[in-house]
C-alpha positions as CSV (number, residue, x, y, z in Angstrom):
1,M,92.9,127.5,109.2
2,S,91.8,130.7,109.2
3,G,93.0,133.8,111.1
4,R,89.6,135.9,112.1
5,E,89.5,138.1,114.3
6,P,88.4,137.9,117.9
7,E,86.7,134.1,118.0
8,Q,88.5,132.8,120.3
9,S,87.2,131.9,124.0
10,F,88.5,132.1,127.6
11,V,91.8,130.0,127.9
12,P,93.0,128.5,131.1
13,Q,96.4,129.3,132.6
14,Q,97.2,126.0,133.0
15,D,96.6,125.4,129.0
16,V,98.8,128.6,128.2
17,S,101.9,126.8,130.5
18,R,101.8,124.0,128.7
19,A,102.7,125.3,125.6
20,V,105.6,127.9,127.5
21,T,106.6,123.9,128.4
22,M,106.6,122.2,125.0
23,V,108.7,125.7,123.6
24,A,110.8,125.4,126.4
25,R,112.2,121.6,125.4
26,R,113.8,123.0,122.4
27,P,117.2,124.0,122.2
28,L,118.2,127.3,123.3
29,S,118.9,128.7,119.7
30,G,115.3,127.6,118.7
31,R,113.2,128.4,122.1
32,V,113.8,132.1,121.8
33,G,111.3,132.9,119.6
34,P,109.3,130.3,121.1
35,V,108.9,131.6,124.9
36,A,108.9,135.3,123.6
37,A,105.7,134.3,121.9
38,A,104.6,132.5,125.3
39,L,105.2,135.1,127.2
40,I,103.0,137.3,125.2
41,V,100.1,135.2,125.4
42,L,100.6,134.7,129.3
43,G,101.0,138.6,129.2
44,E,98.2,139.1,127.1
45,E,95.8,136.6,128.8
46,S,96.8,138.4,133.0
47,W,95.9,141.4,131.2
48,L,92.5,140.7,130.0
49,V,91.1,139.0,133.3
50,A,92.9,141.6,135.4
51,G,90.7,143.7,133.2
52,L,93.7,146.6,133.0
53,P,93.5,150.1,131.0
54,G,93.8,148.9,126.8
55,T,92.6,145.8,127.1
56,A,90.8,145.9,123.3
57,L,94.6,147.7,122.3
58,V,96.5,144.9,124.1
59,S,94.4,142.3,122.5
60,D,94.5,143.3,119.2
61,L,99.1,143.7,119.3
62,G,99.4,140.1,121.2
63,A,97.1,138.8,118.0
64,V,99.1,140.4,115.7
65,T,102.5,140.0,117.0
66,V,102.6,136.2,117.7
67,S,101.0,135.6,114.4
68,S,104.1,137.1,112.7
69,W,106.5,135.2,114.9
70,A,104.6,131.8,113.3
71,A,104.3,133.6,110.1
72,V,108.2,133.7,109.9
73,A,108.7,130.6,111.7
74,C,106.7,128.8,109.6
75,A,109.1,130.8,106.9
76,R,111.8,129.5,108.4
77,A,110.6,125.5,109.0
78,A,110.1,125.4,104.9
79,K,113.4,126.4,103.9
80,R,114.7,123.6,106.0
81,H,113.1,120.5,104.5
82,P,112.7,119.5,100.9
83,L,109.5,119.2,98.5
84,P,106.3,118.3,99.7
85,L,106.7,119.6,102.8
86,R,108.3,122.9,101.5
87,R,104.7,123.8,100.2
88,F,102.9,122.8,103.9
89,W,104.9,125.4,105.8
90,T,105.2,127.8,102.8
91,L,101.4,127.8,102.8
92,L,100.9,127.9,106.8
93,A,103.6,130.8,106.1
94,V,101.1,132.9,104.4
95,T,98.1,132.2,106.5
96,M,99.5,133.4,110.1
97,A,101.0,136.3,107.6
98,L,97.2,136.6,106.1
99,A,96.0,136.8,110.1
100,A,99.0,138.9,111.0
101,L,97.7,141.1,108.2
102,G,93.5,140.5,108.6
103,R,94.6,141.8,112.4
104,T,96.4,144.6,111.6
105,V,93.1,146.2,109.3
106,W,90.5,145.3,112.6
107,T,92.5,146.6,115.1
108,V,93.0,149.7,112.1
109,E,89.3,149.8,111.2
110,R,88.5,149.7,115.1
111,L,90.4,152.7,116.0
112,G,89.1,154.7,112.9
113,G,84.8,154.6,113.9
114,P,83.0,152.9,116.4
115,G,81.5,149.4,116.2
116,L,83.1,146.3,115.2
117,P,84.5,146.3,112.2
118,N,83.0,143.5,109.8
119,N,83.4,144.7,106.4
120,A,84.4,143.1,103.1
121,L,88.4,144.0,102.9
122,V,88.7,142.1,106.6
123,G,86.1,138.7,105.8
124,G,88.2,138.6,102.2
125,I,91.6,138.6,104.4
126,F,90.6,136.0,106.9
127,T,88.7,134.1,103.9
128,A,91.9,133.9,101.7
129,G,93.9,132.8,105.3
130,I,91.8,130.0,105.1
131,V,92.4,129.0,101.4
132,T,95.9,128.9,102.3
133,G,95.5,126.8,105.7
134,T,93.5,124.3,103.9
135,A,95.5,123.8,100.9
136,A,98.4,123.4,103.4
137,L,96.6,120.6,105.1
138,L,96.4,119.3,101.5
139,C,99.6,119.2,101.1
140,S,101.4,117.6,104.4
141,L,102.6,114.1,104.5
142,A,99.8,112.2,105.5
143,A,97.5,113.6,102.7
144,P,96.3,112.0,99.5
145,R,98.9,111.5,96.7
146,S,96.0,111.9,94.1
147,L,93.7,114.5,93.2
148,V,91.1,112.0,94.1
149,G,91.6,111.6,96.7
150,Q,92.4,115.4,97.7
151,A,88.9,115.8,96.4
152,R,87.5,113.6,98.4
153,T,89.4,114.7,101.7
154,M,88.0,118.4,100.8
155,L,84.6,117.3,100.3
156,D,84.2,115.7,103.8
157,G,85.4,118.8,104.8
158,V,82.4,120.8,103.2
159,I,79.7,118.1,104.2
160,V,80.8,118.8,107.9
161,G,81.0,122.3,107.3
162,L,77.7,123.3,105.8
163,A,75.6,120.9,108.0
164,L,76.5,122.7,111.2
165,I,75.1,125.7,109.2
166,P,71.7,124.9,110.5
167,I,72.6,123.5,113.6
168,G,74.9,126.7,114.2
169,W,71.9,129.0,112.9
170,V,69.2,127.4,115.7
171,V,72.0,127.2,118.8
172,V,72.9,131.0,118.2
173,F,69.7,132.8,115.9
174,R,66.8,131.1,116.6
175,D,66.2,134.4,119.7
176,I,67.9,137.0,117.2
177,A,65.0,139.4,115.7
178,T,65.1,139.5,111.9
179,A,65.6,143.4,112.2
180,D,69.2,142.1,114.3
181,L,70.3,140.0,111.3
182,A,69.9,142.2,107.8
183,D,73.4,142.8,107.7
184,P,74.4,139.9,105.6
185,L,78.7,140.3,106.6
186,R,77.0,140.3,110.9
187,T,75.5,137.0,109.3
188,F,78.1,135.7,107.3
189,G,80.0,135.5,111.1
190,L,78.3,131.8,111.1
191,L,80.2,130.6,108.7
192,Y,83.4,131.0,110.8
193,P,83.1,128.2,112.7
194,M,81.7,125.8,110.2
195,F,85.2,126.4,108.3
196,D,87.4,125.9,111.5
197,L,85.4,122.4,112.0
198,M,85.8,121.9,108.0
199,Q,89.0,122.4,108.4
200,L,89.5,119.6,110.9
201,T,88.0,117.6,109.9
202,I,90.1,117.5,106.6
203,L,93.0,117.3,109.1
204,V,91.0,114.1,111.3
205,A,90.6,112.7,107.3
206,V,94.1,113.1,105.9
207,A,96.3,111.7,109.2
208,G,95.4,107.9,108.2
209,P,96.1,105.2,110.8
210,A,99.0,104.0,108.4
211,R,101.0,106.7,108.5
212,P,103.7,107.3,111.8
213,R,102.5,110.2,114.1
214,W,103.4,113.5,113.4
215,R,103.3,115.5,116.7
216,A,103.6,118.5,113.9
217,L,99.9,117.6,112.6
218,T,98.8,116.9,115.9
219,L,99.6,120.9,117.7
220,I,97.5,121.8,114.4
221,G,95.2,119.9,115.1
222,V,94.3,121.9,118.9
223,S,95.0,124.9,117.3
224,L,92.4,123.8,114.8
225,G,90.3,123.0,117.6
226,V,91.2,125.9,120.2
227,R,90.0,128.3,117.3
228,A,87.4,126.3,116.1
229,T,85.4,126.3,119.8
230,A,86.4,130.6,120.1
231,D,84.8,131.4,116.9
232,A,81.5,129.5,117.7
233,V,81.8,131.6,121.4
234,Y,82.7,135.1,119.8
235,V,79.4,134.4,116.7
236,S,77.0,133.7,119.9
237,L,78.4,136.7,121.9
238,A,78.2,139.2,119.0
239,A,74.6,138.5,117.7
240,H,73.8,138.8,120.8
241,G,75.4,142.0,121.3
242,N,78.0,141.2,124.3
243,Y,80.7,140.8,122.3
244,A,83.5,144.1,123.1
245,P,87.5,144.3,122.3
246,G,89.1,143.0,125.2
247,H,87.6,140.4,126.3
248,P,89.0,137.4,127.7
249,I,88.1,135.1,125.1
250,D,90.1,137.5,122.2
251,V,93.5,135.1,124.1
252,W,92.1,132.4,122.0
253,W,93.6,133.9,118.8
254,P,97.6,134.4,120.0
255,L,97.1,130.6,121.6
256,S,96.7,129.4,118.2
257,Y,99.1,130.5,116.8
258,L,101.6,130.0,119.2
259,L,100.7,126.1,118.4
260,I,101.3,126.2,115.3
261,G,104.4,127.8,115.7
262,A,105.7,125.4,118.6
263,A,104.4,122.5,115.2
264,T,107.5,124.0,113.8
265,G,109.6,122.5,115.7
266,Y,108.9,119.2,115.6
267,P,110.7,116.8,112.8
268,P,108.6,114.5,110.6
269,P,109.3,111.1,111.3
270,P,111.8,109.1,109.8
271,G,111.0,108.0,106.4
272,S,107.7,109.9,106.1
273,E,108.9,112.2,103.4
274,D,109.0,109.1,101.0
275,T,106.9,110.1,98.6
276,E,106.4,106.3,96.9
277,E,103.8,104.5,98.6
278,T,105.5,101.4,99.9
279,T,103.2,99.4,101.5
280,E,99.5,99.0,102.1
281,S,97.1,101.4,104.4
282,P,95.3,99.3,106.5
283,L,91.4,99.9,106.9
284,P,90.5,103.4,107.8
285,P,88.2,102.6,111.7
286,W,84.3,103.2,110.8
287,W,83.9,106.7,112.8
288,R,86.4,107.9,110.0
289,V,84.2,106.8,107.4
290,A,81.6,107.7,109.6
291,M,82.8,111.3,110.1
292,P,81.4,113.7,107.5
293,Y,78.5,112.4,107.4
294,L,77.3,111.9,110.9
295,P,76.4,115.5,111.7
296,V,74.0,115.8,108.7
297,G,71.8,114.1,111.0
298,G,71.8,116.4,113.3
299,A,71.3,119.2,110.7
300,I,67.5,117.9,109.4
301,V,66.6,118.0,113.0
302,A,68.0,121.8,112.8
303,V,65.7,122.4,109.6
304,V,62.7,121.0,111.2
305,L,62.9,124.0,114.3
306,A,64.2,126.8,112.2
307,R,60.7,126.3,110.5
308,Q,58.9,126.9,114.2
309,P,57.0,130.8,114.4
310,T,60.6,132.5,115.4
311,G,61.0,135.4,113.5
312,Q,64.0,133.9,111.7
313,S,64.7,134.1,108.1
314,P,65.0,130.4,106.9
315,H,66.7,132.0,103.7
316,L,70.6,130.9,104.6
317,I,69.2,127.1,106.1
318,F,67.5,126.6,102.3
319,I,70.6,127.8,100.6
320,A,73.2,125.7,102.7
321,M,70.5,122.4,102.6
322,M,71.0,123.2,99.2
323,A,74.1,123.1,98.9
324,L,74.9,120.1,101.2
325,L,72.5,117.9,99.1
326,G,75.0,118.8,96.2
327,V,78.5,117.9,98.1
328,L,76.5,115.0,99.5
329,A,75.1,113.6,96.1
330,L,78.9,115.0,94.1
331,R,80.7,113.1,97.0
332,Q,78.7,109.6,96.7
333,G,79.4,109.9,92.8
334,L,83.2,110.2,93.9
335,A,82.4,106.8,96.1
336,A,81.2,104.9,93.6
337,N,83.3,106.2,90.8
338,E,86.1,105.2,93.3
339,N,84.1,101.9,93.9
340,L,84.3,100.8,90.6
341,R,88.1,101.4,90.2
342,L,88.5,99.5,93.0
343,A,86.9,96.7,92.3
344,A,89.1,96.8,88.8
345,R,91.8,96.7,90.9
346,L,91.1,93.9,92.7
347,R,90.0,92.1,89.8
348,R,93.4,92.5,88.8
349,L,95.1,91.3,91.9
350,A,92.6,87.8,91.8
351,Y,93.5,87.3,88.1
352,T,97.3,88.5,87.6
353,D,100.6,87.6,89.0
354,Q,102.1,90.6,89.8
355,L,105.4,90.6,89.2
356,T,105.2,89.9,85.8
357,G,102.0,90.5,84.8
358,L,100.7,87.4,83.2
359,A,97.6,85.5,84.5
360,N,98.2,83.2,87.3
361,R,97.3,80.0,88.9
362,L,93.5,81.3,89.5
363,T,93.0,82.0,86.0
364,F,95.2,79.3,84.5
365,N,92.5,76.8,85.8
366,R,89.8,78.1,84.7
367,R,91.3,79.1,81.3
368,L,91.9,74.9,81.8
369,R,88.7,74.3,83.2
370,R,86.9,75.7,80.3
371,A,89.5,74.6,77.3
372,L,88.7,70.9,78.3
373,R,84.6,71.5,78.5
374,D,84.8,73.0,74.9
375,G,86.5,69.9,73.9
376,G,89.5,69.3,71.1
377,P,92.9,68.4,71.9
378,V,94.2,70.1,75.4
379,A,97.7,69.8,76.3
380,V,99.9,72.0,78.9
381,L,103.4,72.8,79.5
382,L,104.6,73.1,82.9
383,L,108.3,74.7,83.5
384,D,110.4,75.0,86.4
385,L,113.5,76.7,86.9
386,D,116.5,74.5,87.9
387,G,118.7,76.6,90.6
388,F,116.3,79.7,90.8
389,K,116.6,79.6,94.8
390,Q,120.6,79.7,94.2
391,V,120.1,83.0,92.6
392,N,118.5,83.9,95.5
393,D,120.6,83.4,98.3
394,R,123.3,84.3,95.9
395,F,122.4,87.6,94.6
396,G,118.6,88.7,96.8
397,H,115.4,88.2,95.9
398,A,115.7,91.7,94.5
399,T,117.6,90.3,91.1
400,G,115.9,86.9,91.4
401,D,112.3,88.9,90.7
402,R,113.9,90.9,87.9
403,L,115.0,87.4,86.2
404,L,111.8,86.6,86.4
405,T,110.7,89.5,85.1
406,T,112.8,89.1,82.0
407,I,112.1,84.7,81.6
408,A,107.9,86.2,82.1
409,E,109.0,88.2,78.4
410,R,110.9,85.4,77.0
411,M,108.1,83.1,77.5
412,R,105.6,85.8,75.6
413,D,107.7,86.3,72.9
414,A,108.8,82.5,72.2
415,V,104.7,81.5,72.5
416,G,103.1,84.4,70.4
417,D,99.6,83.2,69.8
418,D,100.2,79.4,70.3
419,G,99.1,79.2,74.2
420,S,98.4,81.1,77.0
421,I,100.8,82.0,79.7
422,A,100.3,81.8,83.2
423,R,102.8,81.8,86.6
424,L,101.7,79.9,89.4
425,G,104.0,81.0,92.1
426,G,107.3,80.8,92.9
427,D,109.3,79.8,89.8
428,E,107.4,77.8,88.2
429,F,105.3,78.5,85.1
430,A,102.7,77.3,82.5
431,V,101.6,77.1,79.3
432,L,98.6,75.8,78.0
433,I,97.9,74.9,74.3
434,G,94.0,74.4,72.9
435,G,93.1,73.1,70.1
436,E,94.8,72.1,66.5
437,G,97.7,74.4,67.7
438,V,101.1,73.9,67.8
439,P,102.5,70.3,68.1
440,P,103.3,71.1,72.5
441,E,106.9,69.7,71.8
442,Q,108.4,71.5,68.8
443,L,106.7,74.8,71.8
444,A,109.1,73.1,74.8
445,Q,112.1,73.1,72.3
446,R,111.3,77.1,71.2
447,L,110.7,77.8,75.1
448,L,114.2,76.3,76.0
449,A,116.1,78.3,73.4
450,A,114.0,81.2,74.0
451,L,115.1,80.4,77.8
452,E,119.1,80.4,77.3
453,P,120.8,82.6,79.0
454,L,122.3,85.5,76.4
455,P,125.9,86.0,76.6
456,G,127.7,87.2,80.3
457,E,124.4,86.3,81.9
458,E,125.8,82.7,82.4
459,D,129.2,83.7,83.7
460,L,126.9,85.9,86.6
461,G,125.8,82.6,87.1
462,E,121.6,84.7,87.3
463,H,120.4,82.8,84.8
464,P,119.1,79.2,86.3
465,S,118.2,77.0,83.0
466,A,114.7,75.4,82.9
467,S,112.8,72.2,83.2
468,I,109.6,71.0,80.6
469,G,107.0,68.9,81.7
470,I,104.4,68.4,79.2
471,A,101.3,66.4,79.1
472,E,98.5,65.9,76.8
473,Y,94.5,65.2,77.8
474,G,93.4,61.7,77.4
475,P,90.4,59.2,78.5
476,Q,93.2,58.8,82.1
477,H,92.2,62.4,82.8
478,A,89.2,62.9,85.0
479,S,89.7,66.3,85.4
480,H,92.3,69.3,85.1
481,T,93.6,68.4,88.2
482,D,94.1,65.3,86.8
483,L,96.3,67.0,84.1
484,L,98.5,69.4,85.9
485,R,99.3,66.1,87.9
486,D,100.8,64.4,84.8
487,A,102.7,67.6,83.5
488,D,104.3,68.1,87.1
489,I,105.6,64.0,87.0
490,A,106.6,65.0,83.4
491,M,108.6,68.2,85.0
492,Y,110.4,66.4,87.7
493,A,111.5,63.2,84.8
494,A,112.9,66.4,83.1
495,K,114.5,67.4,86.3
496,A,116.2,64.0,87.0
497,A,117.2,64.1,82.7
498,G,119.6,67.1,83.6
499,K,119.4,70.6,83.1
500,S,117.5,72.5,80.2
501,A,115.3,69.5,79.1
502,Y,111.7,68.6,78.5
503,R,109.8,65.3,79.1
504,T,106.2,64.4,78.1
505,C,104.3,62.1,80.6
506,T,103.9,58.7,79.7
507,P,101.8,55.7,81.3
508,G,105.8,54.6,82.5
509,L,106.2,57.3,83.9
510,R,103.0,57.6,85.7
511,E,103.3,54.5,86.7
512,S,106.6,55.2,88.5
513,A,105.0,58.6,90.2
514,V,102.4,57.0,91.7
515,S,104.6,54.1,93.1
516,R,107.0,56.3,94.6
517,A,104.2,58.6,96.0
518,E,102.7,55.4,97.1
519,L,106.4,54.5,98.9
520,I,106.4,57.3,100.8
521,A,102.9,57.0,101.9
522,D,104.5,53.7,103.6
523,L,107.5,55.0,104.4
524,R,105.6,58.0,106.5
525,R,104.7,54.7,108.6
526,A,107.7,52.2,108.7
527,V,109.1,54.3,111.7
528,D,106.1,54.0,114.1
529,E,104.9,51.0,113.1
530,G,108.8,48.6,113.3
531,Q,109.3,48.4,110.3
532,L,112.9,49.0,110.0
533,L,116.0,46.6,111.3
534,M,119.5,47.4,111.5
535,E,122.2,45.2,110.2
536,F,125.7,45.6,110.6
537,Q,128.9,45.1,108.6
538,P,132.8,45.0,110.2
539,I,135.6,47.2,110.3
540,V,138.6,45.0,110.5
541,D,142.1,45.7,111.2
542,L,144.2,44.7,108.3
543,A,146.8,43.7,109.7
544,T,145.3,41.2,112.2
545,G,141.5,40.7,110.8
546,T,140.1,41.8,114.3
547,V,137.3,43.5,114.3
548,R,137.7,47.1,115.0
549,S,134.4,48.6,114.5
550,A,130.8,47.5,112.7
551,E,129.6,49.9,110.7
552,A,125.0,50.6,111.2
553,L,122.8,49.8,108.2
554,V,119.1,50.4,107.7
555,R,117.0,48.0,106.5
556,W,113.4,48.2,105.5
557,R,110.9,45.5,105.7
558,H,108.3,46.7,103.9
559,P,104.9,45.0,104.0
560,R,104.6,44.0,100.1
561,L,107.9,44.5,98.3
562,G,110.1,42.9,100.9
563,V,113.2,43.6,102.8
564,L,114.6,47.1,100.9
565,P,118.4,48.1,100.8
566,P,118.7,52.1,101.9
567,A,119.7,53.3,98.3
568,R,115.8,52.4,97.6
569,F,114.5,54.3,100.5
570,L,116.6,57.1,102.0
571,P,117.4,59.3,98.8
572,L,112.8,59.2,99.7
573,A,113.6,60.5,103.4
574,E,115.5,63.2,102.2
575,E,114.0,64.3,99.9
576,T,110.3,64.5,102.3
577,G,112.2,65.4,106.2
578,L,112.0,62.1,107.3
579,I,115.8,61.0,107.2
580,L,115.4,63.0,110.7
581,A,113.6,60.3,112.4
582,I,115.0,57.5,110.4
583,D,118.3,58.8,112.0
584,R,117.2,59.1,115.0
585,W,115.8,55.4,115.4
586,V,120.0,54.6,114.2
587,I,121.2,56.3,116.4
588,H,118.8,54.7,119.3
589,Q,119.5,51.3,118.3
590,A,122.9,51.5,116.6
591,C,123.7,52.7,120.5
592,R,121.5,50.2,122.3
593,A,123.7,46.8,120.2
594,A,126.8,48.4,120.8
595,A,126.3,47.9,124.9
596,T,125.7,44.5,124.1
597,W,128.6,43.4,122.8
598,R,130.6,46.1,124.9
599,P,130.9,43.8,127.3
600,H,132.8,40.8,124.7
601,A,135.0,43.7,122.4
602,P,134.6,45.9,124.5
603,E,137.4,48.2,121.7
604,V,134.6,47.4,119.3
605,T,133.0,51.1,118.2
606,V,129.9,51.6,116.2
607,A,129.3,53.5,113.5
608,V,126.1,55.5,111.9
609,N,125.5,57.9,109.0
610,I,123.8,60.7,109.6
611,A,122.4,62.6,106.9
612,A,122.9,66.4,105.9
613,A,119.9,68.0,107.5
614,H,121.1,66.5,110.2
615,L,123.6,68.6,110.8
616,Q,121.1,71.8,111.3
617,R,119.4,70.2,113.7
618,P,120.1,72.0,116.9
619,D,119.0,69.4,119.1
620,L,121.9,66.4,117.6
621,I,123.7,66.7,120.5
622,A,120.8,66.4,122.3
623,T,120.6,63.4,120.2
624,V,123.3,62.0,120.5
625,T,123.9,62.2,124.7
626,G,120.4,60.9,125.1
627,A,121.0,57.6,122.7
628,T,124.2,56.8,124.5
629,S,123.2,57.8,127.7
630,A,120.4,55.5,127.4
631,A,122.3,52.3,126.4
632,G,124.8,52.8,128.8
633,L,127.0,53.8,125.9
634,A,130.5,55.4,126.3
635,P,130.1,58.5,123.7
636,R,133.7,57.6,122.4
637,A,132.4,54.5,121.1
638,L,130.5,56.1,118.5
639,T,131.1,57.3,115.5
640,L,128.9,59.6,113.2
641,E,129.7,59.0,109.7
642,L,129.0,62.4,107.2
643,T,129.5,63.0,103.4
644,E,131.9,65.4,101.9
645,S,129.6,67.7,100.9
646,A,127.3,67.5,103.9
647,L,130.9,68.3,106.0
648,I,131.8,71.4,103.5
649,E,128.2,72.6,103.3
650,G,128.4,73.6,106.8
651,S,127.8,76.8,108.5
652,E,129.8,77.8,111.7
653,V,126.7,76.5,113.8
654,V,127.8,73.8,112.4
655,L,131.1,73.2,113.0
656,E,130.6,74.7,116.3
657,R,128.5,71.3,116.9
658,L,130.8,69.0,115.8
659,H,133.4,70.2,117.6
660,Q,131.7,69.8,120.7
661,L,130.5,65.9,119.7
662,R,134.6,65.8,119.8
663,E,134.8,67.2,123.3
664,L,131.9,64.5,124.3
665,G,134.1,62.4,123.0
666,V,132.6,61.3,119.8
667,R,133.9,60.3,116.6
668,I,133.5,61.8,113.0
669,A,134.4,60.2,110.0
670,I,134.4,61.5,106.9
671,D,132.5,59.0,104.2
672,D,133.3,58.0,100.6
673,F,136.3,60.6,100.8
674,G,137.3,61.4,97.4
675,T,134.2,61.7,95.6
676,G,132.5,65.3,96.9
677,Y,134.5,68.4,97.0
678,S,138.1,67.0,98.8
679,S,138.5,70.6,99.5
680,L,142.0,70.7,101.5
681,S,140.5,73.4,103.9
682,Y,137.6,72.1,105.6
683,L,140.3,69.4,106.8
684,H,141.8,71.9,108.9
685,R,138.6,72.8,109.8
686,I,136.0,70.2,110.8
687,P,137.7,68.6,113.6
688,A,137.6,64.7,111.9
689,T,138.8,61.0,113.2
690,E,138.6,59.4,110.2
691,L,138.3,59.0,106.2
692,K,137.0,56.7,104.1
693,I,137.9,56.0,100.8
694,D,135.6,55.6,98.6
695,R,134.7,52.4,97.0
696,S,134.7,53.5,93.8
697,F,138.8,54.1,94.0
698,V,139.7,50.7,95.5
699,S,137.3,48.8,92.9
700,R,139.4,49.7,90.5
701,L,143.0,48.4,92.0
702,D,141.4,45.0,90.6
703,A,142.4,46.3,87.1
704,G,146.0,47.6,88.4
705,D,145.0,51.3,87.9
706,P,147.8,53.5,88.2
707,R,145.6,56.4,89.1
708,A,143.1,55.0,91.2
709,Y,146.8,52.9,93.5
710,A,148.0,56.4,93.4
711,T,144.8,58.5,95.2
712,V,144.5,55.6,97.3
713,E,147.9,56.5,98.2
714,M,147.6,60.1,98.5
715,V,144.7,60.0,100.6
716,N,146.6,57.5,103.2
717,R,149.2,59.9,103.1
718,L,147.1,63.1,103.7
719,A,145.2,61.7,106.2
720,G,148.4,60.6,108.2
721,A,149.4,64.0,108.1
722,F,146.0,65.5,109.2
723,D,146.8,62.3,112.1
724,L,143.5,60.5,110.6
725,A,142.2,57.3,110.5
726,V,141.7,55.4,107.0
727,V,139.4,53.1,106.4
728,A,139.3,51.6,102.3
729,E,135.6,50.7,101.8
730,G,134.4,48.0,99.3
731,V,137.3,46.0,99.6
732,E,135.5,42.5,97.9
733,T,138.7,40.6,96.8
734,G,142.4,39.1,97.8
735,T,143.7,41.7,94.8
736,Q,142.0,44.9,96.6
737,H,143.2,43.5,100.2
738,E,146.3,43.1,99.4
739,A,147.1,46.6,97.7
740,V,145.3,48.2,100.5
741,T,147.1,46.9,102.8
742,A,150.4,47.1,100.7
743,I,149.8,51.2,101.1
744,G,149.2,50.8,104.1
745,C,145.8,51.3,105.1
746,L,145.2,50.2,108.7
747,H,141.9,49.1,108.7
748,G,139.2,47.8,105.4
749,Q,135.2,47.2,105.4
750,G,133.8,45.0,102.5
751,W,132.3,41.9,101.8
752,R,136.1,40.5,102.0
753,Y,135.7,40.5,105.2
754,G,132.0,40.5,105.9
755,R,128.6,41.5,104.5
756,P,126.1,43.1,105.9
757,A,124.8,40.9,108.8
758,T,122.0,41.1,111.8
759,L,123.2,41.8,115.9
760,S,123.6,37.9,116.1
761,E,125.2,37.4,113.2
762,L,127.9,40.1,114.2
763,L,128.4,38.7,118.0
764,A,129.5,35.3,116.3
765,L,132.0,37.4,114.1
766,L,133.2,39.8,117.0
767,T,137.1,36.8,116.9
768,P,139.6,37.3,114.8
769,I,139.1,37.3,111.3
770,D,141.5,35.2,108.6
771,V,142.3,38.2,106.2
772,T,144.6,35.9,104.5
773,R,142.3,33.0,103.2
């Protein structure tokens, strides 16, 4: 980014007008300087093109004035921005000031003697401007942060510049006599376009694809392009003796300064002043990588042409080529060093967990396989945090990450040299014990003790407990995956045993896990293959014995295990997500069944249990309306039973969904009331129509438990206050029946009134039941 003397070429009127348009868009307070500078450029262009008297002096004054204004504009921009933008604009201000100084000295020297003042003082000032301009580019927001990156970028620019020297020699000087090139300062003029293109290469290199586009850099790039073209034309004219001060080409200097001054009006993109690298940069396009090497081929061709007998001296070409080879070697050495560092970093990324610094799953599996090949005792401890998801949901992922880092440090302290620790992913860790080391159970105890929350952590709710599964290598393990599978089985057994526990895999646990996996696999086919069946348990009016409703209960006719009750397979269905398909099947079958008895018992409704997961589904309404309409059943004949936990954890969207169901006429029952949260606040929000008292309270009425009696009585009164119907569940004996009737419950359900039965058996029960028997 030099401030060279007349190294510019003719600028079309529309280009200068475009610059005027850009600066005219600023607020009035910031437009005076840019507009004045643009008018100076327009005036100078008109003067030079018209060939009016004093073109040389007008050219000099125009360049000095616009470059001085650009220096002031850059200095003001430096005051408005923090580091590193302040350094960037300060260096540009120095560059523009050197351009003004150099042009002033040029003018004084030109007026004081004949010929062009190509002396050491002028060349030194402009060379200093090149140095400060290049430093400014390396301080821009888009420039590499590291010294290695800056050196690489600088070398790319130098390679382009040196490669252009032989090309420029052949293009500009090959038809000029050797005697005309005796003046070294005149020959040195060939280097000016090289410096401009070197800076332009650096600018293109630093404006990486990952950076937000900054229009200021775009204008500076256009300025460099203007100057590079002008320098090339100027050098050609001067070398052939065709240049005179005041040539129309001179207007390109002030235009380039105007563009730099106009660039100060563009603020950086939002967030670009953050000095930390927060994201991975994408790979640059191929042309950007190849850009510094593309001119090298042209330089080689130019060297061959320059050796032909033209009378030109090849010394400068020889020096340039030697320098080019040296810079290429240095650049390749730097690239090789970067490749080694990148390979080391990729290795760390491949084998290390980036959050905790522990080994990752890949490394752990490699160590485990190696330990198994070496023989000897091998044990694996698989650790999983209990409730870590709640920590993330409540406190955020940043808190979760800090917790994982803390746990990793505590595990290092607890394990020491007795094992190898790895983070397998998420909140799952593993420890490998090889050889005759510490017993795995002892190490598990040490880990659980180390992971106990410190004072204050438990109160904050930020420190979950851990469950540990242990598996020791034995003849039943064909590979490392079998050993990890057993550790996983033991870990889930530890979770089932409670918080902060460990379990060792046993043949019984392994057999239970295999059976469980087989049952899940069979359950996936149960709906499609028609293995599910429906039974109905009546809900009666306690005063008359009339069946008022029937609860649909699903059963599974397993091909090998026979008919399985809901408790055997519904928990598995909820864990695996299969409960959604089962619920849809039950809703449709229950509606069809109710449609068959409605002609004979039009007041008898049907009740269906649905899982909490179904409440989260946006298609719940469509499922219910589709089932009732397909069966020809009125929505008011359907009751959906939901547990307290499913309701109280519902979001506003779930509550709105329940209100939509009530508007359709569907009834909502709260099942197993009293065993969950029993929050009075959610009774105000949920559009329930009835409460079902849990069987655990009803069963204690036989023993005359006064607390159980008071609980049932309280729930009955509470339901009355909320205008909710009450169903006493699990009534099996006459004593229980008399108690719930005396309390005032209107409806009852249980073996006392009928066991779950098929649809045909239920139809026979749709006559008044003798509740006194």
